[in-house]
C-alpha positions in Angstrom: -0.1 0.0 -0.1 1.2 3.3 -1.1 1.8 5.9 1.8 0.8 9.5 0.5 1.2 12.4 2.7 -1.1 15.3 2.3 -0.1 19.0 2.0 -3.0 21.3 1.8 -2.3 24.9 0.6 -4.0 28.3 1.5 -2.0 31.5 0.6 1.0 29.5 -0.2 1.1 27.9 3.2 0.8 24.2 4.5 -2.5 24.1 6.5 -5.1 21.5 7.8 -8.9 21.9 8.1 -11.2 19.8 10.2 -14.2 18.5 8.1 -13.2 20.7 5.3 -14.1 23.9 7.2 -12.1 26.8 6.2 -12.8 28.4 9.6 -10.7 25.7 11.2 -7.5 26.5 9.4 -4.3 25.7 11.2 -1.0 26.7 9.5 1.7 24.1 10.0 4.5 25.7 8.0 4.8 28.6 5.8 7.0 27.0 3.4 5.4 23.8 1.9 8.8 22.7 0.2 10.3 22.2 3.6 7.7 19.7 4.5 7.9 18.1 1.2 11.7 17.7 1.5 11.2 16.0 5.1 8.8 13.6 3.6 11.3 12.7 0.9 14.1 12.3 3.3 12.1 9.6 5.0 11.8 7.5 1.9 8.3 8.8 1.0 7.7 8.8 -2.8 4.3 10.2 -3.2 2.4 13.5 -2.4 -1.1 14.6 -2.3 -1.1 18.4 -2.9 -4.4 20.1 -2.4 -5.1 23.7 -3.6 -7.7 24.7 -1.2 -7.7 28.3 -2.6 -8.3 26.7 -6.0 -11.1 24.7 -4.5 -12.8 27.9 -3.6 -12.1 29.9 -6.5 -13.1 27.0 -9.1 -9.9 27.3 -11.0 -6.1 26.5 -10.2 -4.4 28.9 -8.0 -1.4 27.6 -6.3 0.4 26.0 -9.3 3.5 28.0 -8.3 3.7 25.7 -4.9 3.3 22.6 -7.2 6.1 23.7 -9.4 8.5 24.5 -6.7 8.0 21.1 -4.9 7.9 19.1 -8.4 11.3 20.8 -9.4 13.1 20.6 -6.1 12.0 17.0 -5.0 11.4 13.7 -6.8 8.1 13.1 -5.2 5.3 11.8 -7.5 2.6 14.4 -7.0 -1.3 14.1 -7.4 -2.6 17.7 -7.5 -6.2 18.6 -6.8 -8.6 21.4 -5.9 -10.6 23.5 -8.1 -9.6 22.0 -11.4 -12.4 22.6 -13.8 -11.0 23.2 -17.4 -8.5 21.7 -19.9 -6.5 24.9 -19.2 -6.3 24.1 -15.5 -5.1 20.6 -16.3 -2.5 21.9 -18.8 -1.1 24.3 -16.0 -1.1 21.5 -13.4 0.8 19.1 -15.6 3.2 21.5 -16.9 3.9 22.6 -13.2 5.0 19.1 -12.5 1.9 17.0 -11.5 2.0 13.4 -12.2 -1.6 13.0 -11.7 -4.6 15.2 -11.0 -7.8 14.7 -8.9 -11.1 15.7 -10.1 -13.9 15.8 -7.8 -16.4 18.6 -8.1 -16.0 18.6 -11.9 -16.9 14.8 -12.0 -20.2 15.6 -10.2 -21.2 18.8 -12.1 -19.7 18.2 -15.6 -19.3 14.6 -16.2 -18.6 15.2 -20.1 -15.4 17.2 -19.3 -14.1 14.7 -16.7 -14.7 11.8 -19.2 -12.9 13.9 -21.8 -10.0 14.1 -19.5 -9.8 10.4 -19.1 -9.7 10.0 -23.0 -7.2 12.9 -23.4 -4.6 12.3 -20.7 -5.4 8.5 -19.9 -6.7 6.7 -16.9 -3.3 6.7 -15.1 -3.2 10.4 -15.0 -6.7 11.1 -13.9 -7.9 10.3 -10.3 -11.7 10.4 -9.3 -12.1 12.5 -6.0 -15.2 10.9 -4.3 -15.5 12.7 -1.2 -18.6 11.7 0.7 -20.7 12.8 3.8 -23.1 9.9 4.9 -22.3 8.2 1.5 -23.5 11.1 -0.4 -20.9 12.9 -2.7 -19.8 16.4 -1.5 -18.4 19.2 -3.7 -16.9 22.6 -3.9 -14.4 22.0 -1.3 -17.0 20.2 0.6 -19.0 23.4 0.9 -21.9 21.6 -0.9 -23.5 18.2 -0.7 -24.9 16.7 -3.7 -27.7 14.1 -4.1 -25.4 11.4 -5.7 -24.8 8.2 -3.8 -21.1 7.3 -3.4 -21.0 3.9 -4.7 -23.2 4.2 -7.7 -21.2 7.4 -8.5 -17.8 5.6 -8.4 -19.5 2.5 -10.2 -20.5 4.8 -13.1 -17.0 6.1 -13.7 -15.4 2.8 -13.3 -17.4 1.9 -16.5 -16.0 5.1 -18.0 -12.4 3.9 -17.4 -11.5 5.3 -13.9 -8.8 3.4 -12.1 -7.9 5.5 -9.3 -10.3 6.7 -6.7 -9.5 9.0 -3.6 -12.5 8.5 -1.0 -12.4 10.8 1.8 -15.1 10.3 4.5 -15.6 14.1 5.4 -17.1 13.3 8.8 -13.7 11.8 9.7 -11.3 14.3 7.9 -9.0 16.1 10.2 -10.6 14.6 13.4 -8.0 12.0 14.1 -10.8 9.3 15.2 -9.7 6.7 12.5 -10.8 5.9 9.0 -14.0 4.5 7.6 -12.9 1.0 7.4 -16.3 -0.3 6.8 -17.0 2.1 4.0 -13.9 1.2 2.2 -14.5 -2.5 2.6 -18.0 -2.0 1.1 -16.5 0.0 -1.8 -14.0 -2.7 -2.6 -16.6 -5.5 -2.4 -18.9 -3.6 -4.7 -16.5 -2.0 -7.2 -14.0 -4.7 -8.1 -10.5 -3.8 -9.4 -10.6 -0.1 -8.4 -7.5 1.3 -6.9 -8.8 2.8 -3.8 -6.9 5.3 -1.8 -8.3 6.0 1.6 -8.4 9.4 3.1 -9.6 11.1 6.3 -9.4 10.2 9.8 -6.2 8.3 9.7 -5.0 8.8 13.4 -2.4 6.0 14.4 0.2 4.0 12.7 -1.8 0.5 13.6 -4.5 1.7 11.1 -2.2 1.3 8.1 -1.9 -2.4 8.1 -5.7 -2.7 8.5 -6.3 -0.5 5.4 -3.8 -2.5 3.6 -5.4 -5.8 4.6 -8.8 -4.7 3.2 -7.1 -4.0 -0.1 -6.6 -0.1 -0.3 -4.0 0.7 -2.9 -3.1 3.8 -1.0 -3.7 6.0 1.9 -3.5 9.6 2.3 -2.2 10.8 5.7 -2.6 14.5 6.9 -3.1 15.8 10.3 -1.6 12.5 12.0 1.7 13.5 10.8 1.4 17.2 11.6 0.3 16.4 15.1 2.9 13.8 15.7 0.6 10.9 16.1 2.4 9.2 13.2 6.1 9.6 12.9 7.9 9.9 9.7 10.4 7.3 10.9 7.4 4.9 11.4 6.3 5.6 7.9 9.7 5.1 6.5 10.0 1.6 8.3 6.6 0.6 6.8 7.7 1.6 3.4 10.9 -0.3 3.7 9.4 -3.6 5.1 
């Protein structure tokens, strides 16, 4: 299972929110590159970079942060937050993203999202399926849609999606553990999906459990920043 630390960006700074609420913003570092280099120094190869300003603005904003990390580390970066147009994707990929994550766009404009799968290939495009009570949420989680999580993902699997990041918003940033039952249900009902678990990771012991149920990767945010999981532990897990 891939270990994918998260860096969330507001005003160029590394922050974390709770349950996606911008009013809960906590700044952890004014220089995201420093954090990224720490991850890389501990054997981490992947990074989940979220443009929270972009999620609010509905277009890419923090591409310079992406470019800085991409040019000064070897991390494979998946980038998301407000990507709505082909031009946004062009900027993201030119700035060094290996993959992009589309969430709100997949709910609100399926034709555009499906065109990305065709243009860029399924290995480059991740479906962001963020949910509250198994209902898809959009626009930086500021809105809840009427789409049910599992049928939503099943529909996109038929369109060729391979990678899915699923964040249970009720868990995100709360350090109360991830949604094991939800991920097990998704993996049972959507075979051959590369499911990346996100939200609620709070202790190292949860990682082998997520691997055991079949998650392809897991995104870890606040647990690292609050020293619940050490980079040394992650390094040993990656090596083992």
